[in-house]
C-alpha positions, 0 to 999 in steps of 0.5 A: 375461768377454772383450770379444770376441764369443763363439766359443761361446755356450750359452744356457739349455740344458736336457737330459734323460736320459729323464725325468730332467733333467740340466741346466736353464738352463745358459748360458756363453760361450767367447771366441776363444782363451780357456780356460774351466773348468767345475767342480762335484761329481760329478753336477752336469751337467758332462759333460752340458753338453759332450755337449749342446754337441758334439751327442751329446745334444740339448737340450729347450730353449735354444740353442748357437751356435758361431761365430755359427751355431746348432748345437743338434740338429746331428749330432756329425760336422757339429759337428766339421767346423765346428771343434769337437773333443770329447775325452770322459771316458775317452779312447775311443781306437781300441784295435786301431788304431796310434797313427798310425792313431788320429791320422789318424782325427782328420784324416779330414774334412780334404783339406789334406794338407800341413797334416795332415802339419804338424799330425802333426809338431806333435802329436809335438812336444807329445807325443814319447812318441807318436812313439816309439809311433807303430806300437804299438796304442793299446790297449797304451798307458798311461792317460797315453799314451792321454790324450795320444793322445786330445788329439792326435787332436782336434788333428788335426781343426784345431779352433777350440774344443777341449773336454776332459772330465776330462783328469786322470782317473786320471793321476799328479800328474806326468802331470797337470802335463805334460798341463796344461802342454801344454793351456796351450801349445796355447792359447798357441801355436795360439790354440785356445779350450778348454772344460775340465771338470775335477775337479782344481780347482787345475789347472783354476783355475790354467789357465783364464781364466774359470770356471763352478761347476755345482750340480745342473745349474745355474750357481751361480757364474761369475767370472774364475778369479783371483777364484774362487780368492780366494773363501772358499767355493771355497778350502774346498770345492774347494781344500781350504784350511780357513780359511773360518770359521763366517760363510763356511760359512753364506755357502757354504750359502746359495750351495748349491755342493755336493750 
């Protein structure tokens, strides 16, 4: 990965839903300013990884270090105050608040009023549609507009690390391209590190610097995204390019990258 000291280090986390182990021994790093993708089939544990990192769930074992500080077991609001913002799957906007009110909820821990005003204008630059609908209730927005709002609300927290869970879910191909273009811009222009969980492997691997493949709650493979995209197993089972051949299929089965 990067030579820089990691902004986020996840070290062997193991998390359960009741008696069911969802992830076991997951480790990953995100360097400052880096985009990292986490891929895997449904049920592989991708969302649980993000929920454990952000404090929504507590790991039974392992450590989560953010900016050099252990944060496992810390309440989500404290994690957010340290500079980590989590955009969960399904957007979860406040439907009865306006777009503007939702955005200001993202900045509720901040006291730098001028900077908040600047960041609000920046969000409207990234997503002009939100400015047009600033006084409209969030529940009346389209799915794509709600995703824009969820990302913008997280940006209003002035994060060092932005965690996105399935930002393309349920969106049209055109909107998916727009959302990912903004994700790249946020990373390039603001220097915000991004940890991205995504089913759209094409977009994720084209966007991220480094990728982890999860299988049944464990990391099955990790490499730079450019290298992952050249691997026969990834081409066949994630990118839909059927050129792997019998030998490659056997190799992929040995790696056990599916359920």
